[in-house]
C-alpha positions in Angstrom: 0.0 0.0 0.0 2.9 2.3 0.8 4.5 1.5 -2.6 1.3 2.5 -4.3 1.1 5.7 -2.3 4.7 6.5 -3.2 4.0 5.8 -6.9 0.9 8.1 -6.9 2.9 10.9 -5.2 5.7 10.5 -7.7 3.3 10.8 -10.6 1.7 13.9 -9.2 5.1 15.6 -8.6 6.2 14.6 -12.1 3.1 16.1 -13.7 3.4 19.3 -11.6 7.1 19.7 -12.7 6.1 19.1 -16.3 3.6 22.0 -16.1 6.1 24.2 -14.3 8.7 23.7 -17.1 6.0 24.9 -19.6 5.4 28.2 -17.8 3.7 29.6 -14.8 0.0 29.0 -14.7 -2.1 32.0 -13.9 -5.8 32.6 -13.5 -5.9 33.8 -17.1 -4.3 30.5 -18.2 -6.9 28.5 -16.4 -9.7 30.4 -18.2 -9.0 28.9 -21.6 -11.1 25.8 -21.3 -9.8 22.7 -23.0 -6.3 24.0 -23.6 -3.0 23.2 -21.9 -0.4 25.9 -21.1 2.6 24.7 -23.2 5.0 27.6 -22.8 5.4 31.1 -21.5 8.2 33.6 -21.5 9.3 37.2 -22.2 9.2 38.8 -25.6 9.8 42.4 -24.4 11.0 44.3 -21.4 7.5 44.4 -20.1 5.9 41.9 -22.5 5.2 38.2 -22.0 3.7 35.5 -24.2 1.8 32.3 -23.4 1.2 29.4 -25.8 -1.7 27.1 -25.3 -2.5 23.9 -27.2 -4.4 20.7 -27.1 -1.9 18.3 -28.5 1.4 18.5 -26.6 3.1 15.6 -28.4 3.0 16.6 -32.1 2.2 19.5 -34.4 -0.6 21.4 -32.7 -3.0 22.7 -35.3 -5.4 24.2 -32.7 -3.5 26.6 -30.5 -3.7 30.1 -29.0 -0.9 32.5 -28.4 -1.5 35.5 -26.2 1.0 38.4 -26.0 0.4 40.8 -23.1 2.0 43.6 -21.2 3.0 47.2 -22.0 5.2 48.9 -24.5 7.3 47.3 -27.2 8.2 43.7 -27.9 11.7 42.8 -28.6 13.2 42.8 -32.1 14.3 39.5 -33.6 16.2 38.5 -36.7 14.6 37.0 -39.7 16.5 33.7 -39.4 16.5 33.1 -35.7 12.8 32.3 -35.2 10.2 33.9 -33.0 10.0 33.0 -29.3 6.5 31.5 -29.9 8.0 29.1 -32.4 8.3 26.6 -29.6 10.2 23.4 -29.9 10.1 21.0 -27.0 12.7 18.3 -27.4 11.6 15.0 -25.8 12.3 11.4 -26.1 9.1 11.0 -28.2 9.6 14.0 -30.5 8.8 17.7 -30.3 6.0 20.2 -30.2 5.5 23.1 -32.6 2.5 25.4 -33.4 0.6 24.6 -36.6 -1.5 26.6 -39.0 -5.0 26.9 -37.6 -4.4 28.8 -34.4 -5.1 32.3 -33.0 -2.6 35.0 -32.2 -4.0 37.6 -29.7 -2.0 40.7 -29.0 -3.6 42.4 -26.0 -4.2 46.1 -25.2 -1.1 47.7 -23.8 1.3 46.7 -26.6 2.3 49.8 -28.5 4.9 48.3 -30.9 5.3 44.9 -32.5 9.0 44.3 -33.0 10.9 43.0 -36.0 10.1 39.4 -37.0 8.2 38.7 -33.9 5.9 36.1 -35.5 8.4 34.3 -37.9 7.5 30.6 -38.4 4.1 30.7 -36.9 1.0 30.6 -39.1 -2.2 31.6 -37.3 -5.5 31.7 -39.1 -6.4 34.8 -37.2 -4.4 37.7 -35.6 -6.0 40.2 -33.3 -4.3 43.6 -32.9 -5.2 46.1 -30.1 -6.3 49.7 -30.1 -3.3 51.7 -28.9 -0.8 49.9 -31.1 1.3 52.4 -32.9 3.9 50.5 -35.0 4.1 47.2 -36.8 7.8 46.4 -37.2 9.8 45.0 -40.1 8.9 41.5 -40.9 6.5 41.2 -38.0 4.0 39.0 -39.8 6.2 37.9 -42.7 5.2 34.7 -44.7 2.0 33.9 -42.9 0.4 31.0 -44.9 -3.0 30.9 -43.3 -4.0 34.5 -42.6 -7.0 35.7 -44.8 -7.7 39.1 -43.2 -6.5 41.4 -40.5 -7.9 44.6 -39.0 -5.2 47.3 -38.5 -6.2 49.5 -35.6 -6.8 53.2 -36.2 -3.9 54.1 -33.8 -1.2 52.5 -36.0 1.1 55.1 -37.7 3.8 53.0 -39.4 3.9 49.6 -41.1 7.5 48.4 -41.5 9.4 46.8 -44.4 8.2 43.3 -45.4 5.7 43.4 -42.5 3.2 41.3 -44.3 5.5 40.0 -47.0 4.2 36.8 -48.8 0.9 36.5 -46.9 -0.4 34.5 -49.8 -4.0 34.0 -48.5 -4.6 37.6 -47.4 -7.6 38.7 -49.5 -8.2 42.3 -48.4 -6.6 45.0 -46.4 -7.7 48.4 -45.1 -5.0 50.9 -44.2 -6.6 53.4 -41.7 -6.0 57.1 -42.0 -3.7 57.1 -39.0 -1.0 55.2 -41.0 1.5 57.7 -42.6 4.1 55.2 -43.9 4.1 51.8 -45.5 7.6 50.3 -45.7 9.6 48.5 -48.4 7.9 45.3 -49.6 5.4 45.5 -46.8 2.7 43.6 -48.8 5.0 42.2 -51.6 3.9 38.8 -52.9 0.5 38.9 -51.2 -0.8 37.2 -54.4 -4.3 36.6 -53.0 -4.9 40.3 -52.2 -7.9 41.5 -54.2 -9.0 44.7 -52.5 -6.9 47.5 -51.1 -8.0 50.6 -49.3 -5.4 53.3 -48.5 -6.2 55.8 -45.9 -6.2 59.6 -46.5 -3.4 60.2 -44.0 -0.8 58.1 -45.9 2.3 60.0 -47.0 4.8 57.4 -48.0 4.6 54.1 -49.9 7.9 52.3 -50.0 9.8 50.5 -52.7 8.1 47.3 -53.9 5.4 47.8 -51.3 2.7 46.0 -53.3 4.8 44.2 -55.9 3.4 41.0 -57.3 0.0 41.4 -55.7 -1.3 39.4 -58.6 -5.0 39.5 -57.7 -5.3 43.2 -57.0 -7.6 44.8 -59.5 -7.6 48.6 -58.7 -5.7 51.1 -56.5 -6.6 54.6 -55.4 -3.5 56.4 -54.2 -4.8 59.2 -52.0 -3.8 62.8 -52.5 -1.9 62.8 -49.2 0.8 60.5 -50.7 3.9 62.6 -51.6 6.4 59.7 -52.0 6.0 56.5 -54.0 8.8 54.0 -54.1 10.2 52.3 -57.2 8.3 49.2 -58.2 5.5 49.9 -55.8 2.9 48.2 -57.9 5.0 46.3 -60.4 3.9 42.8 -61.6 0.3 43.3 -60.3 -1.0 41.3 -63.3 -4.7 41.9 -62.7 -4.4 45.6 -61.8 -6.6 47.4 -64.3 -7.2 50.8 -62.8 -4.8 53.1 -60.9 -5.7 56.6 -59.7 -2.5 58.7 -59.0 -2.1 61.0 -56.0 -2.4 64.7 -56.9 0.6 65.4 -54.6 3.1 63.2 -56.3 5.7 65.0 -58.4 7.3 61.9 -59.8 6.2 58.4 -60.9 9.3 56.4 -60.0 11.3 53.6 -61.7 9.1 50.6 -62.6 6.1 51.9 -60.5 3.5 49.9 -62.6 5.8 47.8 -64.8 4.3 44.5 -65.8 0.9 45.3 -64.4 -2.4 44.8 -66.2 -3.3 48.5 -66.4 -6.0 49.6 -68.9 -6.8 52.9 -67.2 -4.5 55.4 -65.5 -6.2 58.4 -63.8 -4.4 61.7 -63.1 -6.4 64.3 -61.2 -6.7 67.7 -62.9 -4.5 69.3 -60.2 -1.8 66.7 -60.6 1.8 67.8 -59.8 3.5 65.0 -61.7 6.6 66.3 -63.4 8.5 63.2 -64.3 7.4 59.8 -65.7 10.2 57.6 -64.5 12.1 54.9 -66.3 10.2 51.7 -66.9 7.2 53.2 -65.1 4.6 51.7 -67.5 6.9 49.1 -69.3 5.3 45.8 -70.1 1.8 47.1 -69.5 0.6 45.0 -72.4 -3.1 45.9 -72.1 -2.7 49.6 -71.9 -4.2 51.2 -75.0 -4.3 54.8 -74.1 -3.1 57.2 -71.5 -3.5 61.0 -70.8 -0.6 62.6 -69.1 -1.3 65.8 -67.1 -0.1 69.3 -68.0 2.5 69.3 -65.3 4.6 66.6 -67.0 8.0 68.0 -68.0 10.1 64.8 -68.6 9.6 61.2 -69.8 12.5 58.9 -69.0 13.9 55.9 -70.8 11.7 52.8 -71.3 8.8 54.5 -69.7 6.5 52.9 -72.3 8.6 50.0 -73.5 6.9 46.8 -74.5 3.4 48.3 -74.4 2.0 46.1 -77.2 -1.4 47.7 -77.4 -0.6 51.3 -76.7 -2.2 53.5 -79.5 -2.8 56.9 -78.0 -0.9 59.2 -75.7 -2.5 62.6 -74.9 -0.2 65.2 -73.5 -1.9 68.1 -71.8 1.2 70.1 -71.3 1.7 73.4 -73.2 5.4 72.8 -73.7 7.0 69.6 -75.1 8.2 67.3 -72.3 11.9 66.4 -72.3 12.5 63.0 -74.0 16.2 62.2 -74.4 16.4 58.4 -74.4 15.7 56.4 -77.6 14.4 53.6 -75.4 11.2 55.4 -74.3 9.1 53.3 -76.7 11.5 50.4 -76.9 9.7 47.3 -78.4 6.5 49.3 -78.7 5.1 49.6 -82.2 5.1 53.4 -82.6 3.9 53.1 -86.2 0.4 52.4 -84.9 0.6 55.2 -82.3 -0.7 58.8 -82.1 0.5 61.4 -79.7 -2.1 64.2 -79.2 -1.0 67.6 -78.0 -4.2 69.7 -77.7 -2.6 72.5 -75.7 0.6 73.0 -77.6 1.2 75.9 -79.9 2.2 75.2 -83.5 5.8 76.1 -82.7 5.9 73.8 -79.7 4.3 71.0 -81.7 6.9 71.4 -84.4 9.7 71.3 -81.8 8.2 68.2 -80.3 8.0 66.4 -83.6 11.7 67.0 -84.2 12.5 65.6 -80.7 10.4 62.5 -81.3 12.0 61.9 -84.7 15.4 61.9 -83.0 14.4 59.1 -80.7 13.0 57.0 -83.5 9.3 57.6 -83.0 7.4 56.7 -86.2 3.8 57.4 -85.3 1.5 60.4 -85.7 1.7 63.7 -83.8 -1.4 65.9 -83.6 
């Protein structure tokens, strides 16, 4: 009888120790019915995380991760793995979080650090009001996330923050956000709808590159800086409305996109159409450039197979130096309309176009 009592005591102590090694159980932990506390720890000076799951011996497809505390989480490196990517080495294998769980970041967190959630793939992410910044790579390469609500308190979205979120279907950037970093939504190939807030000022390089399902974009007039390649390779992008505050369309901004319509507001300040800006826009048949345009750079309209009409609203001929502006575009079938140019300016423009090898009509 004593042996049985000793054995029972040993089992109880062993189980208790097992749970202690996973993390400290709190009242909040016990409130998640049906889940075991698998791990807990720090991921910021005043920030902790807790991982709950149902299956502690194998890949856990049904889990919950709760991040709580105040202030900022730590920054991590892209290749070192997030603290929540928990591996528990045991004689029988290991545990890791799967792709059907929930990540809940609680109120009090003001900044999500770099690469915080690398290698975890929750189906849902909850962000708190009061959050101000989403760091570089914070939610990079999430394979299960279909939507996320960005709080109206967020001001910056860092570089590659949502890079390669392949199942993300829609995103609304609130008016509080002033900056979207380099490649923030690059390769979100399932993204169909995008709403950009009216407080946005900067869209970084390659920010929405290769968002293959995106069909339209309205760049608000608050945007004063657009990075190179921002919407390149958006194959289904048919309509783009350009910010009235931009002074330059940068290198490759819409290269390789499916554009059929480009809208410049009447008060557009665009002065420069950058190199390769509309190159490989194979469905673009016509475009009207605003009166503010003063220069069109090399390959701006190269490989535009269907381009037939360019209307220039400027009174003076824009500067065109490069012979590659219409490279591999059949200019013999093109017409450039200049309704606001004087006869003298028109004549000067014809000579300029002849020098670069343009063979179409000028009206």
